[in-house]
N, CA and C atoms of all chains as a GROMACS GRO file, in nm:
protein
  618
    1MET      N    1   5.668   9.860   9.294
    1MET     CA    2   5.758   9.828   9.204
    1MET      C    3   5.942   9.865   9.257
    2SER      N    4   6.031   9.761   9.277
    2SER     CA    5   6.120   9.846   9.322
    2SER      C    6   6.198   9.936   9.236
    3LYS      N    7   6.310  10.006   9.267
    3LYS     CA    8   6.381  10.101   9.274
    3LYS      C    9   6.488  10.067   9.187
    4ILE      N   10   6.560  10.140   9.089
    4ILE     CA   11   6.630  10.067   9.015
    4ILE      C   12   6.774  10.148   9.071
    5ILE      N   13   6.909  10.126   9.078
    5ILE     CA   14   6.982  10.201   9.120
    5ILE      C   15   7.086  10.143   9.012
    6MET      N   16   7.178  10.269   8.962
    6MET     CA   17   7.313  10.226   8.848
    6MET      C   18   7.388  10.191   8.967
    7ALA      N   19   7.537  10.109   8.937
    7ALA     CA   20   7.625  10.084   8.980
    7ALA      C   21   7.768  10.114   8.873
    8VAL      N   22   7.835  10.251   8.915
    8VAL     CA   23   7.943  10.253   8.819
    8VAL      C   24   8.101  10.227   8.905
    9ASP      N   25   8.130  10.148   8.813
    9ASP     CA   26   8.283  10.097   8.873
    9ASP      C   27   8.361  10.044   8.789
   10ASP      N   28   8.499  10.064   8.783
   10ASP     CA   29   8.569   9.993   8.682
   10ASP      C   30   8.633   9.881   8.756
   11SER      N   31   8.638   9.861   8.866
   11SER     CA   32   8.612   9.746   8.970
   11SER      C   33   8.558   9.646   8.941
   12ALA      N   34   8.581   9.514   8.913
   12ALA     CA   35   8.453   9.437   8.896
   12ALA      C   36   8.437   9.369   9.020
   13SER      N   37   8.526   9.352   9.172
   13SER     CA   38   8.523   9.336   9.282
   13SER      C   39   8.415   9.456   9.353
   14MET      N   40   8.429   9.558   9.327
   14MET     CA   41   8.278   9.654   9.398
   14MET      C   42   8.189   9.672   9.331
   15ARG      N   43   8.189   9.614   9.202
   15ARG     CA   44   8.032   9.618   9.147
   15ARG      C   45   7.946   9.519   9.187
   16GLN      N   46   8.033   9.414   9.206
   16GLN     CA   47   7.984   9.276   9.300
   16GLN      C   48   7.929   9.286   9.412
   17MET      N   49   8.007   9.338   9.504
   17MET     CA   50   7.959   9.386   9.623
   17MET      C   51   7.857   9.477   9.635
   18VAL      N   52   7.878   9.605   9.565
   18VAL     CA   53   7.752   9.641   9.585
   18VAL      C   54   7.648   9.619   9.486
   19SER      N   55   7.639   9.562   9.393
   19SER     CA   56   7.510   9.481   9.330
   19SER      C   57   7.459   9.385   9.455
   20PHE      N   58   7.536   9.337   9.474
   20PHE     CA   59   7.501   9.168   9.584
   20PHE      C   60   7.421   9.260   9.728
   21THR      N   61   7.446   9.399   9.750
   21THR     CA   62   7.410   9.410   9.858
   21THR      C   63   7.272   9.501   9.837
   22LEU      N   64   7.278   9.555   9.716
   22LEU     CA   65   7.133   9.597   9.683
   22LEU      C   66   7.054   9.562   9.618
   23LYS      N   67   7.046   9.410   9.592
   23LYS     CA   68   6.957   9.319   9.521
   23LYS      C   69   6.926   9.261   9.630
   24GLN      N   70   6.999   9.228   9.739
   24GLN     CA   71   6.946   9.154   9.885
   24GLN      C   72   6.864   9.235   9.968
   25ALA      N   73   6.863   9.380   9.942
   25ALA     CA   74   6.764   9.460  10.011
   25ALA      C   75   6.632   9.526   9.891
   26GLY      N   76   6.640   9.465   9.795
   26GLY     CA   77   6.461   9.464   9.700
   26GLY      C   78   6.563   9.546   9.591
   27TYR      N   79   6.636   9.603   9.584
   27TYR     CA   80   6.666   9.718   9.462
   27TYR      C   81   6.697   9.642   9.357
   28GLN      N   82   6.674   9.703   9.203
   28GLN     CA   83   6.721   9.636   9.103
   28GLN      C   84   6.831   9.688   9.059
   29VAL      N   85   6.961   9.632   9.011
   29VAL     CA   86   7.049   9.723   9.004
   29VAL      C   87   7.135   9.699   8.834
   30VAL      N   88   7.172   9.799   8.777
   30VAL     CA   89   7.189   9.814   8.644
   30VAL      C   90   7.336   9.871   8.704
   31GLU      N   91   7.463   9.743   8.646
   31GLU     CA   92   7.596   9.751   8.634
   31GLU      C   93   7.653   9.847   8.505
   32ALA      N   94   7.731   9.926   8.576
   32ALA     CA   95   7.820   9.993   8.465
   32ALA      C   96   7.974  10.026   8.459
   33ALA      N   97   8.047   9.973   8.379
   33ALA     CA   98   8.211   9.968   8.385
   33ALA      C   99   8.287  10.109   8.361
   34ASP      N  100   8.264  10.206   8.346
   34ASP     CA  101   8.298  10.352   8.380
   34ASP      C  102   8.194  10.420   8.316
   35GLY      N  103   8.208  10.532   8.306
   35GLY     CA  104   8.158  10.681   8.270
   35GLY      C  105   8.060  10.683   8.168
   36ARG      N  106   8.128  10.596   8.025
   36ARG     CA  107   8.130  10.582   7.917
   36ARG      C  108   7.995  10.475   7.913
   37ASP      N  109   8.028  10.415   7.950
   37ASP     CA  110   7.917  10.280   7.975
   37ASP      C  111   7.806  10.338   8.040
   38ALA      N  112   7.832  10.395   8.148
   38ALA     CA  113   7.670  10.452   8.233
   38ALA      C  114   7.607  10.510   8.167
   39LEU      N  115   7.686  10.619   8.072
   39LEU     CA  116   7.629  10.702   7.998
   39LEU      C  117   7.536  10.631   7.862
   40SER      N  118   7.620  10.503   7.803
   40SER     CA  119   7.566  10.446   7.666
   40SER      C  120   7.403  10.347   7.752
   41LYS      N  121   7.430  10.350   7.912
   41LYS     CA  122   7.312  10.244   7.923
   41LYS      C  123   7.236  10.332   8.056
   42LEU      N  124   7.219  10.430   8.020
   42LEU     CA  125   7.141  10.516   8.109
   42LEU      C  126   6.971  10.543   8.040
   43ASP      N  127   7.013  10.563   7.913
   43ASP     CA  128   6.881  10.602   7.815
   43ASP      C  129   6.742  10.488   7.827
   44GLY      N  130   6.674  10.627   7.903
   44GLY     CA  131   6.539  10.449   7.895
   44GLY      C  132   6.505  10.354   8.040
   45SER      N  133   6.666  10.358   8.098
   45SER     CA  134   6.667  10.217   8.194
   45SER      C  135   6.545  10.262   8.331
   46GLY      N  136   6.508  10.385   8.335
   46GLY     CA  137   6.422  10.444   8.436
   46GLY      C  138   6.526  10.456   8.553
   47VAL      N  139   6.618  10.453   8.572
   47VAL     CA  140   6.743  10.453   8.718
   47VAL      C  141   6.682  10.550   8.746
   48HIS      N  142   6.657  10.515   8.935
   48HIS     CA  143   6.628  10.643   9.019
   48HIS      C  144   6.735  10.721   9.101
   49MET      N  145   6.839  10.617   9.111
   49MET     CA  146   6.986  10.666   9.178
   49MET      C  147   7.123  10.612   9.089
   50ILE      N  148   7.206  10.683   9.112
   50ILE     CA  149   7.339  10.641   9.037
   50ILE      C  150   7.433  10.673   9.160
   51LEU      N  151   7.512  10.557   9.188
   51LEU     CA  152   7.674  10.516   9.250
   51LEU      C  153   7.770  10.556   9.194
   52THR      N  154   7.862  10.594   9.179
   52THR     CA  155   7.950  10.600   9.108
   52THR      C  156   8.074  10.632   9.171
   53ASP      N  157   8.210  10.532   9.108
   53ASP     CA  158   8.333  10.509   9.134
   53ASP      C  159   8.380  10.659   9.046
   54LEU      N  160   8.515  10.749   9.106
   54LEU     CA  161   8.584  10.850   9.048
   54LEU      C  162   8.670  10.820   8.993
   55ASN      N  163   8.804  10.776   8.986
   55ASN     CA  164   8.864  10.706   8.914
   55ASN      C  165   8.878  10.592   8.838
   56MET      N  166   8.871  10.631   8.672
   56MET     CA  167   8.798  10.541   8.606
   56MET      C  168   8.833  10.576   8.478
   57PRO      N  169   8.851  10.494   8.392
   57PRO     CA  170   8.883  10.517   8.234
   57PRO      C  171   8.800  10.535   8.147
   58ASN      N  172   8.860  10.611   8.070
   58ASN     CA  173   8.751  10.676   7.928
   58ASN      C  174   8.665  10.813   7.983
   59VAL      N  175   8.540  10.788   8.043
   59VAL     CA  176   8.475  10.872   8.120
   59VAL      C  177   8.492  10.871   8.271
   60ASP      N  178   8.558  10.962   8.340
   60ASP     CA  179   8.582  10.948   8.462
   60ASP      C  180   8.440  10.971   8.542
   61GLY      N  181   8.455  10.982   8.686
   61GLY     CA  182   8.340  10.974   8.762
   61GLY      C  183   8.261  11.156   8.773
   62ILE      N  184   8.334  11.227   8.752
   62ILE     CA  185   8.366  11.360   8.761
   62ILE      C  186   8.325  11.428   8.628
   63GLU      N  187   8.339  11.378   8.526
   63GLU     CA  188   8.310  11.438   8.375
   63GLU      C  189   8.198  11.358   8.363
   64LEU      N  190   8.122  11.224   8.446
   64LEU     CA  191   8.019  11.197   8.440
   64LEU      C  192   7.896  11.281   8.519
   65ILE      N  193   7.915  11.273   8.602
   65ILE     CA  194   7.838  11.392   8.671
   65ILE      C  195   7.785  11.506   8.574
   66ARG      N  196   7.904  11.590   8.589
   66ARG     CA  197   7.906  11.655   8.470
   66ARG      C  198   7.798  11.673   8.371
   67ARG      N  199   7.871  11.577   8.283
   67ARG     CA  200   7.741  11.522   8.158
   67ARG      C  201   7.576  11.495   8.189
   68LEU      N  202   7.587  11.416   8.353
   68LEU     CA  203   7.421  11.408   8.346
   68LEU      C  204   7.400  11.509   8.433
   69ARG      N  205   7.447  11.608   8.472
   69ARG     CA  206   7.404  11.730   8.558
   69ARG      C  207   7.371  11.832   8.409
   70ALA      N  208   7.434  11.860   8.310
   70ALA     CA  209   7.383  11.914   8.150
   70ALA      C  210   7.290  11.864   8.079
   71ASN      N  211   7.246  11.772   8.125
   71ASN     CA  212   7.143  11.654   8.026
   71ASN      C  213   6.983  11.697   8.137
   72PRO      N  214   6.936  11.757   8.071
   72PRO     CA  215   6.802  11.809   8.151
   72PRO      C  216   6.716  11.678   8.191
   73SER      N  217   6.716  11.564   8.085
   73SER     CA  218   6.627  11.449   8.184
   73SER      C  219   6.684  11.400   8.332
   74CYS      N  220   6.831  11.407   8.346
   74CYS     CA  221   6.887  11.340   8.430
   74CYS      C  222   6.937  11.415   8.566
   75ARG      N  223   6.872  11.579   8.529
   75ARG     CA  224   6.936  11.692   8.615
   75ARG      C  225   6.944  11.638   8.784
   76PHE      N  226   6.811  11.597   8.796
   76PHE     CA  227   6.791  11.563   8.950
   76PHE      C  228   6.792  11.415   9.000
   77ILE      N  229   6.826  11.314   8.916
   77ILE     CA  230   6.874  11.220   8.976
   77ILE      C  231   6.978  11.166   9.101
   78PRO      N  232   6.966  11.150   9.214
   78PRO     CA  233   7.082  11.140   9.324
   78PRO      C  234   7.187  11.075   9.274
   79ILE      N  235   7.311  11.158   9.254
   79ILE     CA  236   7.422  11.085   9.221
   79ILE      C  237   7.504  11.100   9.388
   80VAL      N  238   7.533  10.970   9.418
   80VAL     CA  239   7.637  10.944   9.524
   80VAL      C  240   7.766  10.873   9.487
   81MET      N  241   7.885  10.973   9.583
   81MET     CA  242   8.007  10.896   9.449
   81MET      C  243   8.074  10.848   9.584
   82LEU      N  244   8.137  10.726   9.530
   82LEU     CA  245   8.202  10.639   9.618
   82LEU      C  246   8.381  10.664   9.632
   83THR      N  247   8.447  10.770   9.728
   83THR     CA  248   8.553  10.799   9.718
   83THR      C  249   8.624  10.731   9.840
   84THR      N  250   8.752  10.733   9.805
   84THR     CA  251   8.885  10.732   9.875
   84THR      C  252   8.896  10.839   9.988
   85GLU      N  253   8.969  10.787  10.077
   85GLU     CA  254   8.992  10.886  10.190
   85GLU      C  255   9.120  11.003  10.151
   86SER      N  256   9.154  10.946  10.034
   86SER     CA  257   9.295  11.026   9.988
   86SER      C  258   9.232  11.071   9.840
   87GLN      N  259   9.157  11.114   9.843
   87GLN     CA  260   9.057  11.192   9.788
   87GLN      C  261   8.990  11.320   9.749
   88PRO      N  262   9.030  11.422   9.899
   88PRO     CA  263   8.941  11.504   9.933
   88PRO      C  264   8.954  11.603   9.817
   89GLU      N  265   8.998  11.678   9.728
   89GLU     CA  266   8.971  11.755   9.639
   89GLU      C  267   8.875  11.709   9.513
   90LYS      N  268   8.872  11.559   9.521
   90LYS     CA  269   8.812  11.525   9.438
   90LYS      C  270   8.674  11.472   9.471
   91LYS      N  271   8.633  11.472   9.604
   91LYS     CA  272   8.494  11.495   9.679
   91LYS      C  273   8.408  11.631   9.687
   92GLN      N  274   8.572  11.710   9.714
   92GLN     CA  275   8.493  11.849   9.671
   92GLN      C  276   8.435  11.917   9.518
   93GLU      N  277   8.528  11.844   9.450
   93GLU     CA  278   8.477  11.865   9.291
   93GLU      C  279   8.381  11.815   9.244
   94GLY      N  280   8.351  11.670   9.305
   94GLY     CA  281   8.224  11.593   9.210
   94GLY      C  282   8.092  11.709   9.348
   95LYS      N  283   8.117  11.745   9.450
   95LYS     CA  284   8.019  11.826   9.492
   95LYS      C  285   7.993  11.945   9.400
   96THR      N  286   8.106  12.041   9.403
   96THR     CA  287   8.072  12.174   9.305
   96THR      C  288   7.987  12.087   9.168
   97THR      N  289   8.048  12.027   9.127
   97THR     CA  290   7.990  11.933   8.990
   97THR      C  291   7.840  11.890   9.000
   98GLY      N  292   7.786  11.863   9.136
   98GLY     CA  293   7.634  11.843   9.116
   98GLY      C  294   7.628  11.687   9.233
   99ALA      N  295   7.706  11.665   9.232
   99ALA     CA  296   7.714  11.523   9.310
   99ALA      C  297   7.596  11.495   9.476
  100THR      N  298   7.514  11.468   9.478
  100THR     CA  299   7.407  11.491   9.595
  100THR      C  300   7.507  11.425   9.693
  101GLY      N  301   7.597  11.344   9.714
  101GLY     CA  302   7.702  11.336   9.848
  101GLY      C  303   7.789  11.226   9.820
  102TRP      N  304   7.869  11.144   9.916
  102TRP     CA  305   7.946  11.050   9.907
  102TRP      C  306   7.969  10.956   9.994
  103ILE      N  307   8.008  10.852   9.968
  103ILE     CA  308   8.065  10.706  10.037
  103ILE      C  309   8.210  10.660  10.079
  104VAL      N  310   8.277  10.695  10.158
  104VAL     CA  311   8.414  10.693  10.192
  104VAL      C  312   8.401  10.528  10.158
  105LYS      N  313   8.515  10.482  10.102
  105LYS     CA  314   8.534  10.360  10.084
  105LYS      C  315   8.662  10.333  10.175
  106PRO      N  316   8.706  10.219  10.247
  106PRO     CA  317   8.609  10.109  10.268
  106PRO      C  318   8.470  10.119  10.327
  107PHE      N  319   8.363  10.083  10.303
  107PHE     CA  320   8.238  10.099  10.351
  107PHE      C  321   8.183   9.975  10.391
  108LYS      N  322   8.094   9.952  10.479
  108LYS     CA  323   8.027   9.775  10.497
  108LYS      C  324   7.906   9.816  10.408
  109PRO      N  325   7.836   9.724  10.360
  109PRO     CA  326   7.728   9.686  10.323
  109PRO      C  327   7.645   9.774  10.391
  110GLU      N  328   7.606   9.808  10.517
  110GLU     CA  329   7.454   9.820  10.572
  110GLU      C  330   7.493  10.020  10.559
  111GLN      N  331   7.632  10.079  10.581
  111GLN     CA  332   7.682  10.187  10.580
  111GLN      C  333   7.607  10.252  10.420
  112LEU      N  334   7.609  10.150  10.330
  112LEU     CA  335   7.566  10.169  10.165
  112LEU      C  336   7.406  10.162  10.199
  113LEU      N  337   7.319  10.049  10.226
  113LEU     CA  338   7.231  10.055  10.243
  113LEU      C  339   7.126  10.208  10.272
  114ALA      N  340   7.234  10.197  10.414
  114ALA     CA  341   7.178  10.368  10.523
  114ALA      C  342   7.156  10.449  10.423
  115VAL      N  343   7.284  10.496  10.321
  115VAL     CA  344   7.298  10.607  10.224
  115VAL      C  345   7.151  10.576  10.131
  116VAL      N  346   7.157  10.480  10.055
  116VAL     CA  347   7.073  10.481   9.962
  116VAL      C  348   6.913  10.491  10.015
  117LYS      N  349   6.875  10.439  10.106
  117LYS     CA  350   6.764  10.468  10.161
  117LYS      C  351   6.756  10.652  10.202
  118LYS      N  352   6.832  10.659  10.254
  118LYS     CA  353   6.821  10.807  10.297
  118LYS      C  354   6.802  10.931  10.171
  119VAL      N  355   6.885  10.847  10.079
  119VAL     CA  356   6.824  10.950   9.960
  119VAL      C  357   6.716  10.913   9.888
  120LEU      N  358   6.676  10.736   9.840
  120LEU     CA  359   6.581  10.722   9.790
  120LEU      C  360   6.436  10.737   9.895
  121GLY      N  361   6.460  10.807  10.005
  121GLY     CA  362   6.315  10.789  10.095
  121GLY      C  363   6.251  10.670  10.165
  122MET      N  364   8.063   8.638  10.016
  122MET     CA  365   8.186   8.671  10.078
  122MET      C  366   8.321   8.594   9.978
  123GLU      N  367   8.326   8.470   9.983
  123GLU     CA  368   8.406   8.417   9.924
  123GLU      C  369   8.392   8.429   9.767
  124SER      N  370   8.315   8.456   9.696
  124SER     CA  371   8.288   8.441   9.556
  124SER      C  372   8.332   8.631   9.537
  125LEU      N  373   8.319   8.683   9.623
  125LEU     CA  374   8.392   8.793   9.637
  125LEU      C  375   8.522   8.864   9.631
  126ARG      N  376   8.600   8.769   9.700
  126ARG     CA  377   8.724   8.767   9.771
  126ARG      C  378   8.788   8.722   9.588
  127GLU      N  379   8.689   8.617   9.541
  127GLU     CA  380   8.745   8.561   9.434
  127GLU      C  381   8.802   8.657   9.308
  128THR      N  382   8.628   8.692   9.293
  128THR     CA  383   8.659   8.817   9.165
  128THR      C  384   8.774   8.923   9.222
  129TYR      N  385   8.768   8.954   9.375
  129TYR     CA  386   8.896   9.020   9.396
  129TYR      C  387   9.023   8.972   9.331
  130ARG      N  388   9.042   8.884   9.412
  130ARG     CA  389   9.154   8.766   9.336
  130ARG      C  390   9.188   8.855   9.178
  131ALA      N  391   9.140   8.745   9.096
  131ALA     CA  392   9.160   8.789   8.961
  131ALA      C  393   9.163   8.939   8.893
  132GLU      N  394   9.086   9.008   8.948
  132GLU     CA  395   9.106   9.131   8.910
  132GLU      C  396   9.252   9.214   8.999
  133ALA      N  397   9.276   9.116   9.090
  133ALA     CA  398   9.407   9.198   9.127
  133ALA      C  399   9.531   9.152   9.045
  134TYR      N  400   9.494   9.002   8.967
  134TYR     CA  401   9.595   8.982   8.939
  134TYR      C  402   9.634   9.038   8.762
  135GLU      N  403   9.498   9.045   8.726
  135GLU     CA  404   9.488   9.134   8.608
  135GLU      C  405   9.567   9.254   8.639
  136LEU      N  406   9.516   9.355   8.725
  136LEU     CA  407   9.631   9.496   8.773
  136LEU      C  408   9.718   9.465   8.780
  137LEU      N  409   9.762   9.366   8.851
  137LEU     CA  410   9.890   9.342   8.857
  137LEU      C  411  10.014   9.339   8.727
  138ALA      N  412   9.919   9.242   8.653
  138ALA     CA  413   9.986   9.235   8.472
  138ALA      C  414   9.991   9.379   8.453
  139GLU      N  415   9.885   9.450   8.415
  139GLU     CA  416   9.873   9.580   8.340
  139GLU      C  417   9.977   9.664   8.424
  140LEU      N  418  10.011   9.675   8.520
  140LEU     CA  419  10.101   9.783   8.642
  140LEU      C  420  10.220   9.716   8.568
  141GLU      N  421  10.248   9.603   8.619
  141GLU     CA  422  10.365   9.555   8.500
  141GLU      C  423  10.446   9.586   8.386
  142ALA      N  424  10.312   9.585   8.316
  142ALA     CA  425  10.380   9.617   8.156
  142ALA      C  426  10.334   9.773   8.148
  143SER      N  427  10.253   9.834   8.202
  143SER     CA  428  10.298   9.985   8.204
  143SER      C  429  10.429  10.044   8.250
  144LEU      N  430  10.480   9.986   8.377
  144LEU     CA  431  10.547  10.030   8.442
  144LEU      C  432  10.700  10.011   8.371
  145LEU      N  433  10.696   9.884   8.314
  145LEU     CA  434  10.823   9.871   8.171
  145LEU      C  435  10.793   9.948   8.118
  146VAL      N  436  10.700  10.017   8.049
  146VAL     CA  437  10.710  10.116   7.928
  146VAL      C  438  10.732  10.239   7.993
  147LEU      N  439  10.698  10.276   8.092
  147LEU     CA  440  10.717  10.408   8.142
  147LEU      C  441  10.850  10.399   8.180
  148GLU      N  442  10.908  10.290   8.214
  148GLU     CA  443  11.077  10.300   8.216
  148GLU      C  444  11.142  10.412   8.123
  149GLU      N  445  11.121  10.340   8.025
  149GLU     CA  446  11.144  10.381   7.865
  149GLU      C  447  11.120  10.529   7.822
  150ASP      N  448  10.994  10.586   7.893
  150ASP     CA  449  10.923  10.731   7.837
  150ASP      C  450  10.890  10.754   7.965
  151PRO      N  451  10.938  10.786   8.066
  151PRO     CA  452  10.888  10.832   8.174
  151PRO      C  453  10.790  10.964   8.202
  152GLY      N  454  10.779  11.021   8.072
  152GLY     CA  455  10.683  11.164   8.087
  152GLY      C  456  10.516  11.110   7.996
  153ASP      N  457  10.509  10.995   7.983
  153ASP     CA  458  10.407  10.925   7.968
  153ASP      C  459  10.286  10.958   8.037
  154THR      N  460  10.198  11.100   8.046
  154THR     CA  461  10.116  11.133   8.137
  154THR      C  462   9.989  10.985   8.144
  155GLU      N  463   9.951  10.956   8.015
  155GLU     CA  464   9.804  10.894   8.015
  155GLU      C  465   9.887  10.726   8.079
  156LEU      N  466  10.006  10.677   8.087
  156LEU     CA  467  10.030  10.554   8.110
  156LEU      C  468  10.052  10.609   8.282
  157ILE      N  469  10.125  10.741   8.323
  157ILE     CA  470  10.116  10.719   8.488
  157ILE      C  471  10.004  10.729   8.544
  158GLY      N  472   9.878  10.795   8.450
  158GLY     CA  473   9.701  10.793   8.515
  158GLY      C  474   9.671  10.618   8.490
  159ARG      N  475   9.730  10.570   8.407
  159ARG     CA  476   9.712  10.374   8.433
  159ARG      C  477   9.731  10.337   8.548
  160VAL      N  478   9.872  10.337   8.539
  160VAL     CA  479   9.927  10.286   8.695
  160VAL      C  480   9.871  10.330   8.810
  161PHE      N  481   9.850  10.461   8.818
  161PHE     CA  482   9.801  10.550   8.939
  161PHE      C  483   9.622  10.473   8.971
  162ARG      N  484   9.524  10.434   8.828
  162ARG     CA  485   9.422  10.387   8.848
  162ARG      C  486   9.455  10.235   8.906
  163ALA      N  487   9.514  10.164   8.833
  163ALA     CA  488   9.531  10.020   8.876
  163ALA      C  489   9.601   9.991   9.003
  164LEU      N  490   9.663  10.126   9.076
  164LEU     CA  491   9.708  10.097   9.199
  164LEU      C  492   9.584  10.116   9.275
  165HIS      N  493   9.486  10.234   9.270
  165HIS     CA  494   9.388  10.275   9.327
  165HIS      C  495   9.313  10.157   9.336
  166THR      N  496   9.241  10.088   9.254
  166THR     CA  497   9.157   9.986   9.245
  166THR      C  498   9.240   9.904   9.333
  167ILE      N  499   9.345   9.838   9.309
  167ILE     CA  500   9.388   9.719   9.408
  167ILE      C  501   9.380   9.756   9.522
  168LYS      N  502   9.426   9.919   9.599
  168LYS     CA  503   9.382   9.941   9.716
  168LYS      C  504   9.245   9.964   9.777
  169GLY      N  505   9.126  10.014   9.666
  169GLY     CA  506   9.021  10.046   9.746
  169GLY      C  507   8.946   9.911   9.747
  170SER      N  508   8.964   9.888   9.640
  170SER     CA  509   8.835   9.701   9.631
  170SER      C  510   8.928   9.615   9.710
  171GLY      N  511   9.061   9.587   9.734
  171GLY     CA  512   9.139   9.529   9.825
  171GLY      C  513   9.098   9.579   9.979
  172ALA      N  514   9.070   9.701  10.032
  172ALA     CA  515   9.007   9.755  10.154
  172ALA      C  516   8.905   9.693  10.153
  173MET      N  517   8.815   9.676  10.056
  173MET     CA  518   8.663   9.657  10.054
  173MET      C  519   8.614   9.486  10.112
  174CYS      N  520   8.718   9.419  10.055
  174CYS     CA  521   8.728   9.274  10.044
  174CYS      C  522   8.794   9.259  10.222
  175GLY      N  523   8.848   9.345  10.239
  175GLY     CA  524   8.882   9.267  10.389
  175GLY      C  525   9.046   9.290  10.405
  176PHE      N  526   9.106   9.329  10.288
  176PHE     CA  527   9.254   9.240  10.257
  176PHE      C  528   9.310   9.416  10.304
  177ASP      N  529   9.335   9.441  10.448
  177ASP     CA  530   9.373   9.544  10.516
  177ASP      C  531   9.521   9.564  10.459
  178ASP      N  532   9.596   9.465  10.479
  178ASP     CA  533   9.744   9.459  10.436
  178ASP      C  534   9.800   9.456  10.317
  179ILE      N  535   9.711   9.458  10.200
  179ILE     CA  536   9.724   9.502  10.070
  179ILE      C  537   9.658   9.635  10.071
  180ALA      N  538   9.585   9.702  10.122
  180ALA     CA  539   9.541   9.807  10.116
  180ALA      C  540   9.642   9.895  10.128
  181THR      N  541   9.721   9.885  10.282
  181THR     CA  542   9.788   9.988  10.343
  181THR      C  543   9.920  10.010  10.271
  182PHE      N  544   9.933   9.855  10.214
  182PHE     CA  545  10.043   9.894  10.121
  182PHE      C  546  10.077   9.945  10.014
  183THR      N  547   9.900   9.902   9.937
  183THR     CA  548   9.914   9.973   9.826
  183THR      C  549   9.904  10.120   9.824
  184HIS      N  550   9.839  10.156   9.946
  184HIS     CA  551   9.814  10.321   9.981
  184HIS      C  552   9.945  10.372   9.958
  185ASP      N  553  10.089  10.308  10.035
  185ASP     CA  554  10.197  10.400  10.058
  185ASP      C  555  10.220  10.417   9.863
  186VAL      N  556  10.239  10.305   9.826
  186VAL     CA  557  10.259  10.326   9.668
  186VAL      C  558  10.189  10.422   9.586
  187GLU      N  559  10.088  10.424   9.621
  187GLU     CA  560   9.980  10.487   9.526
  187GLU      C  561  10.012  10.639   9.591
  188THR      N  562  10.070  10.681   9.720
  188THR     CA  563  10.112  10.798   9.758
  188THR      C  564  10.249  10.892   9.646
  189VAL      N  565  10.297  10.762   9.669
  189VAL     CA  566  10.420  10.804   9.598
  189VAL      C  567  10.364  10.887   9.406
  190PHE      N  568  10.306  10.767   9.372
  190PHE     CA  569  10.287  10.775   9.255
  190PHE      C  570  10.147  10.906   9.200
  191ASP      N  571  10.087  10.924   9.305
  191ASP     CA  572  10.022  11.078   9.311
  191ASP      C  573  10.135  11.189   9.288
  192LEU      N  574  10.205  11.143   9.372
  192LEU     CA  575  10.344  11.270   9.337
  192LEU      C  576  10.352  11.318   9.224
  193VAL      N  577  10.374  11.151   9.152
  193VAL     CA  578  10.460  11.161   9.009
  193VAL      C  579  10.328  11.249   8.936
  194ARG      N  580  10.210  11.135   8.956
  194ARG     CA  581  10.127  11.247   8.843
  194ARG      C  582  10.090  11.378   8.875
  195ASN      N  583  10.119  11.426   8.959
  195ASN     CA  584  10.122  11.550   8.982
  195ASN      C  585  10.225  11.626   8.968
  196GLU      N  586  10.341  11.596   8.888
  196GLU     CA  587  10.479  11.606   8.869
  196GLU      C  588  10.538  11.677   8.945
  197LYS      N  589  10.529  11.632   9.094
  197LYS     CA  590  10.669  11.682   9.196
  197LYS      C  591  10.751  11.586   9.190
  198LEU      N  592  10.744  11.466   9.114
  198LEU     CA  593  10.835  11.349   9.125
  198LEU      C  594  10.906  11.299   9.038
  199GLY      N  595  10.964  11.292   8.939
  199GLY     CA  596  10.983  11.244   8.807
  199GLY      C  597  11.001  11.056   8.818
  200VAL      N  598  10.959  11.045   8.743
  200VAL     CA  599  11.028  10.864   8.718
  200VAL      C  600  11.145  10.833   8.679
  201THR      N  601  11.208  10.771   8.777
  201THR     CA  602  11.344  10.728   8.793
  201THR      C  603  11.349  10.573   8.802
  202LYS      N  604  11.492  10.510   8.733
  202LYS     CA  605  11.488  10.389   8.775
  202LYS      C  606  11.442  10.306   8.893
  203THR      N  607  11.494  10.358   9.017
  203THR     CA  608  11.479  10.323   9.124
  203THR      C  609  11.343  10.316   9.162
  204LEU      N  610  11.265  10.443   9.082
  204LEU     CA  611  11.117  10.455   9.183
  204LEU      C  612  11.055  10.320   9.090
  205VAL      N  613  11.093  10.278   8.975
  205VAL     CA  614  10.993  10.183   8.883
  205VAL      C  615  11.059  10.036   8.928
  206ASP      N  616  11.198  10.036   9.006
  206ASP     CA  617  11.240   9.916   9.094
  206ASP      C  618  11.146   9.846   9.188
   0.00000   0.00000   0.00000
């Protein structure tokens, strides 16, 4: 059975790009438009990995990571942040909060897949 | 790729409209931090997703504007009429 990945981003074009790339590679994708949407879709979804943007309305990426790490059932789900070079302090904050790693935007589809494969094994 | 660029185009128009509306209100109420956050987020998405879709000129230009708004967000620069214009 293919692994399920959640893609969290408030940008529709980013979600489309990430989703398309992952589906082409055989993964199942659950999309969420922000942290709040992600939290509401997570329960019982069987998600194996989360890719999240940081700067989002309602619940941002850092807060999402914090809430997931505080939840025993989500404590060990790999979370990879999608950041930009202009946010070095956010990257550090995300790491401290419990993110597994990050990918710097803009990235190529093959870079995304390389990280996903490395994390999911 | 074409469909991705189309999605970006629609998204960018939407964000630009939101940006314009937010800036107009911000001019009247320069201390509204929620609004400043919204402006920053719109710029950030136009930049980040633009770069992902291969629109490098848009990304470079927006990056400069975003840098200025980051100063505003961190209260190192005030909102003035010149800035909004």
